[in-house]
C-alpha positions as CSV (number, residue, x, y, z in Angstrom):
1,M,-11.3,12.0,5.2
2,F,-13.9,9.5,4.0
3,A,-13.4,10.6,0.4
4,C,-9.6,10.5,0.7
5,T,-9.9,6.9,1.9
6,F,-12.1,5.9,-1.1
7,V,-10.0,7.7,-3.7
8,A,-6.7,6.3,-2.3
9,N,-8.1,2.8,-2.4
10,T,-9.5,3.2,-5.9
11,A,-6.3,4.7,-7.2
12,S,-4.4,1.6,-5.9
13,L,-6.0,-0.4,-8.7
14,V,-3.1,0.3,-11.0
15,L,-0.4,-1.7,-9.3
16,P,-0.6,-5.4,-8.5
17,I,1.1,-4.8,-5.1
18,S,-1.4,-2.2,-4.0
19,N,-3.9,-4.4,-2.2
20,L,-4.7,-8.1,-1.6
21,T,-7.3,-8.3,-4.4
22,N,-4.8,-7.0,-6.9
23,L,-2.2,-9.5,-5.7
24,L,-4.7,-12.4,-6.1
25,V,-5.8,-11.3,-9.6
26,Y,-2.2,-10.6,-10.7
27,T,-1.2,-14.2,-9.6
28,R,-4.2,-15.7,-11.4
29,L,-3.8,-13.9,-14.7
30,H,-0.1,-14.7,-15.0
31,L,0.5,-11.2,-16.4
32,G,3.8,-9.4,-16.0
33,F,4.0,-6.5,-13.6
34,A,4.1,-3.9,-16.3
35,A,1.4,-5.6,-18.4
36,F,-0.9,-5.6,-15.3
37,A,-0.2,-2.0,-14.6
38,A,-0.8,-1.0,-18.2
39,R,-4.1,-2.8,-18.3
40,M,-5.3,-1.2,-15.1
41,V,-4.4,2.4,-15.8
42,L,-7.6,3.3,-17.6
43,P,-9.9,1.5,-15.2
44,A,-8.1,3.2,-12.3
45,I,-8.5,6.6,-13.9
46,V,-12.2,6.0,-14.5
47,A,-12.7,4.8,-11.0
48,V,-11.0,7.8,-9.5
49,V,-13.1,10.2,-11.6
50,V,-16.3,8.3,-10.6
51,N,-15.2,8.6,-6.9
52,L,-14.5,12.3,-7.4
53,V,-18.0,12.9,-8.9
54,V,-19.7,10.8,-6.3
55,F,-18.1,12.7,-3.5
56,L,-18.0,16.2,-4.9
57,W,-21.7,16.3,-5.9
58,P,-23.3,15.6,-2.5
59,F,-20.7,17.7,-0.6
60,R,-20.6,20.6,-3.0
61,D,-22.3,23.0,-0.6
62,R,-19.9,22.2,2.2
63,L,-16.6,22.5,0.2
64,P,-15.1,26.0,0.2
65,A,-14.0,27.4,-3.2
66,R,-10.6,28.3,-1.6
67,F,-8.7,27.2,1.5
68,E,-6.8,29.7,3.7
69,A,-3.1,29.0,3.4
70,L,-1.8,28.1,6.8
71,E,1.7,27.9,8.0
72,P,2.7,24.2,8.0
73,P,3.4,22.8,11.4
74,G,7.0,21.8,12.0
75,L,7.9,18.2,12.2
76,G,9.0,18.8,15.7
77,K,11.4,16.2,17.1
78,I,11.8,13.2,14.9
79,D,12.4,10.1,17.0
80,G,14.9,7.4,16.2
81,W,12.3,5.3,14.5
82,F,11.0,7.6,11.8
83,I,14.1,7.8,9.6
84,P,15.1,4.1,9.6
85,A,11.5,3.1,9.1
86,S,11.1,5.5,6.2
87,V,14.3,4.3,4.5
88,V,13.3,0.6,4.9
89,L,9.8,1.3,3.5
90,A,11.3,3.2,0.6
91,L,13.8,0.4,-0.1
92,T,11.0,-2.2,0.2
93,L,8.9,-0.4,-2.3
94,L,11.8,-0.1,-4.7
95,G,12.5,-3.8,-4.2
96,V,8.9,-4.8,-4.9
97,L,8.8,-2.7,-8.0
98,A,12.2,-4.1,-9.2
99,L,11.0,-7.7,-8.6
100,G,7.7,-7.0,-10.3
101,L,9.4,-5.6,-13.4
102,A,11.8,-8.6,-13.4
103,Q,8.8,-10.9,-13.1
104,L,10.1,-12.4,-9.9
105,P,8.0,-13.2,-6.8
106,L,7.1,-9.9,-5.0
107,A,6.9,-11.6,-1.6
108,W,10.7,-11.6,-1.1
109,A,11.0,-7.8,-1.0
110,A,7.9,-7.5,1.2
111,L,9.1,-10.2,3.6
112,T,12.6,-8.7,3.8
113,G,11.3,-5.2,4.5
114,G,8.9,-6.6,7.2
115,V,11.7,-8.6,8.8
116,V,14.1,-5.6,8.8
117,L,11.4,-3.3,10.2
118,L,10.6,-5.9,12.9
119,G,14.3,-6.1,13.7
120,I,14.7,-2.3,14.0
121,G,11.5,-2.2,16.2
122,L,12.8,-4.9,18.5
123,L,16.2,-3.3,18.8
124,R,14.8,0.1,19.5
125,G,12.2,-1.3,22.0
126,R,9.3,-0.1,19.9
127,V,7.7,-3.5,19.7
128,R,7.8,-6.9,21.5
129,L,7.9,-10.1,19.6
130,G,5.0,-11.7,21.5
131,E,2.8,-8.6,20.7
132,V,3.7,-8.7,17.1
133,A,3.0,-12.5,16.9
134,R,-0.4,-12.0,18.4
135,E,-1.4,-9.1,16.1
136,V,-0.5,-10.8,12.8
137,S,-3.5,-12.2,10.9
138,W,-1.9,-15.6,10.4
139,S,-5.1,-16.9,8.7
140,L,-4.6,-14.3,5.9
141,F,-1.3,-16.0,4.9
142,E,-3.1,-19.4,4.6
143,F,-5.9,-17.7,2.5
144,V,-3.4,-16.1,0.1
145,K,-1.4,-19.4,-0.1
146,R,-4.5,-21.4,-0.9
147,T,-5.9,-18.9,-3.3
148,S,-2.6,-18.5,-5.2
149,A,-2.2,-22.3,-5.4
150,R,-5.4,-22.7,-7.3
151,R,-4.0,-21.4,-10.6
């Protein structure tokens, strides 16, 4: 699990929308979405390979050569939240990619997706507005705004 977390985070280097650091660098460099991704492909591949080596070497004695094939567990009952949330997240990702390729601000797709998910969550009773408002890291928005404004 530890290795998966590192590899997933490292592999996220390729897209400007993958993490906060990429968003800040992307904003500062004034590169297009595709240009940023093109420049980051090789560093992302190298970083993933380094992660792979770093984790495979120390754990080589603990990793089996083969895994026994298990019957995948059924999804069971999918509640009324899973499908709409999945659709909204997929559409949000497509929106962010489309805006990025069109060199438009990515925040609008992300904000729209978040608002729609919040609306669905509120309507379905999955979340309460007060709880959501308390859990949001509002200072992060100010940090991103100030950092982006320093161009």
